Each structure stands twice: as C-alpha cells, then as structure tokens.
N, C-alpha and C positions, 0 to 999 in steps of 0.2 A: 026818825028815819033810819033804816037799817043800812049798814055799810056792806052787807053781803053781796048785792048785785055789783057794786063798784069793785070789790075785791075779786069777784069772779071774772069780771072783764079784764082786770089787770093781770090775773093769773093766766087767762086765755091768751092775752096779747104777749105775755112773757113766753109762754109755751110755744106760740107760733114763731116768735122771733128766734128762740133757741132752735126750733126745727129748721127754719130757713137758713140760719147760720151753719147748722150741721150739714144741710144739703149743699150749701155753697162750698163748704170745705171738702165735701165728698167729691164734688165735680172738679175741683181744682187739684185734688191729689192724683197720684199716679194710678195706673190700672190695678185691678185686683189680680193678684198672682197666686198660683199654687204650684207646688212641686211634688213629685213622687220619685223615688229611686229604689233600686235594689239594695236593701240593707245588708245583703250577704256579699255584695261586690266589693273587692279590694281595689279602690280607686288609685292606690299608690303604685300599682303594677303597670298602669297605662302611661306611656311616655310620648306617644305621637297621636296626632289627629288628622283627619282629612274629611272630604265631603263625598257623598255618593255621586255617581256619574250624572244622575238627574235628581235634583232635590224636589221637594214638595211644591216649591214656588216656581219651578220651570214650567213653561207652557209650549206645547206644539213642537217639541224637539229643540228648543233654544232656551238659553239662559236669560232671565228677565233682569231688569234693573234692580228690582226688589231682592232677587237672589244675590246680586253683587253687593248690595248694602248689607244683607244678612251675613254673607261670607266674611266681609270686612269686619263687621262688629264682632262676630264669633271668633275670628282669628285673633283680634286684639285681646279678647277675654281669655282665650285658651293660652296664648303665649304669655300673658301676664301671670298665669298660674304655672308656667314652666313647661308647657307642652310644646313640642316641635311639629311643624307641618310636614306631612308625608303624603305625597300624591299616590305612590305605588302600594305601600303596605302599612296603612295607619292602624294603630291599636284601637282607636275610637273613630267612628263615623258620626259626623254632625249633620243632622237633617232638620228641616224646618218647614212650616206651613203657615200661611197668613191669609186672612180674609177680612173683608169689611162688608157690613150689611146695615140696612136701615132698621131702626127700632122705633115703634110708635107707642106712646103712652097717653092715657087720658088722665089728666090731673085736675083735681078740684081747684077752682079759682079761689084763692085765699081771701080776696077782697069781698066776694059775695058770701062766702061761708062764715066769716067771722067779722065782717065789717072792718077789714084791715085798711090801713093807709088813709087816703082822703075821705073814704066813706065810713070811717070809724064812728062818726057822730050818729049813724043810723042804728048802731048795735043795740039790740034789745027793744027798739021802738017799732021798727018795721023792716021788711025784707028789701033786697035790691029790686030795681025795676025788672019786671018780668021778661023783658027782652034781653037782659044781660045773661050771658052764658055762665052757668055756675061751674062748668067743666071746660077745660081747654085741651086740645090735642097737641102734643109735642112730638116731633119726629127728629131723630138725630142718628148719627152714624156710630156704630160700635165695631171696634176692631178686635180680632183675636189672633194671637201669635202663639204657635207651638214650637218649642225647641226640643229635639230628641237627640240624645247622645247614646250611641249604640256600641256595644262590644263587637268590633268588626269580625273577629274570628268566630265567635259564637253566634253572631247575627241575633243578638239579644239586646233589647232596650235596657240600659242601666240607669238612665236619668231622664226625666221629662219635666219641662217647665212650661207653664201656660199662663199667659197674661191676657186679660180682657178689660176693655175700658172704652169710654167715650172718646171719639176721634174728632178733633177740632179741624176747622178749615185750614188753619195754619199748619197742622201736622200733615194734612193731605197734600198741601203745597210743598212741604219740605219733608218727605218721608224718611230720608237718610238720617236726619237728626232724631226724629221720633223713634225709628227702629233702634238706633244706637242706645238711646235712653232706656228703652224697654229691655233690650238684651242685657245691658249692664245691670238693671234691677233684678232680672231673673237669675243671672249668673252669680249674684251675691249669695244665692242660696245653693250654689253648687258645692258638694262636699269634698271634692278631691283635688290633689296635686300629685305630680309624679314624685316617686321616691328616688332621687338621683344620688 
C-alpha cells in the first residue's frame, strides 16, 4: 500500500492550515499603509502647522465629529514632533479625508474543497453533498484615510499618508480610538521635525 495519498492529504491539510493562519493574522493586523513625500522638501524649515478653513471631512459648511477626532489626533502627532499650532499663518496645512464602503468577496468554502474539519473523512472518497455551497459570499466594511501635509505658502503637497483596512463593528462604534491608532501608525512614517 502506497503512502503517497496519505502524505498528499497531510500536505494539503498543512497548507490549508498555514493559509488560514496567515489570513487570520492579516485580518487582525493593522491597516495597509503607504506614504509618499517630496524628496526635495526641507522638512526642518517648517515650524508651525494649522488646518484649512474646511477640511476634506467637513460636510455642508460645518465641522463633523470625525473632523474633530482627526484634528485632535494630528495635533498630538505634530506637537510631539516639535511643531506649534498657528491658526493665522501656519507653515504647514494638515488636511484629511476618510470614507467607509462595503466590499463583497466570493470565497471558496474550505470544507467543501478539501474536506476540512468535520468532513475530512470524505477526502478522496467522494464529494460534499450537492446542496452544499462550495463558495460563500462575505461582505465587510473597508475604511480609507488620507492625510495630506501641505506647504502653506507654496500650496504644494509635501507629504501624503494613506491607510486602508477592514473596519470592525467595534471601530465603527468608537471611531475616535480607531482614528487615533491609524493616525499614529501613519505618522510614524513622517520624515520631518522642525530645526529649532
């Protein structure tokens, strides 16, 4: 009797477990981030920051709660780097935009495709019951946050941070904490401090 079918099943089960573990880690990690900035900009010459009269998260002529959370998070990050707030004539303007949308994916059902879990005894002998769906539809919320830091005098973007990731119900219920965490993560990649 050959051991090859048994070893193939073990290898397939190991590969599936590794894939599920990696997927689980991916969903519990933070959002994907990317940054870009003007490599020719001298970030040490900027000493003050402020916000535009109307930010990207303001709606209908008034400031939203999301705007206040983002201003608070960005103020903490900028001041931790040595920048001072200036309402009248800031060297840097900080702007932001955020949205949440639903994403739908069709995913193969691991139990039906490889006999995973309880139905593993069927593997290689016969397929799952024809009424079982081999694919399942998953819908979840994805959030995107853009942070823009602009040279106020030149009216030119000098740094941009973007974060995108799955948004949990808990984060939707407590957006201030979620926003603070994402802003902190993005600003870790900010290259400048004032030269005092």
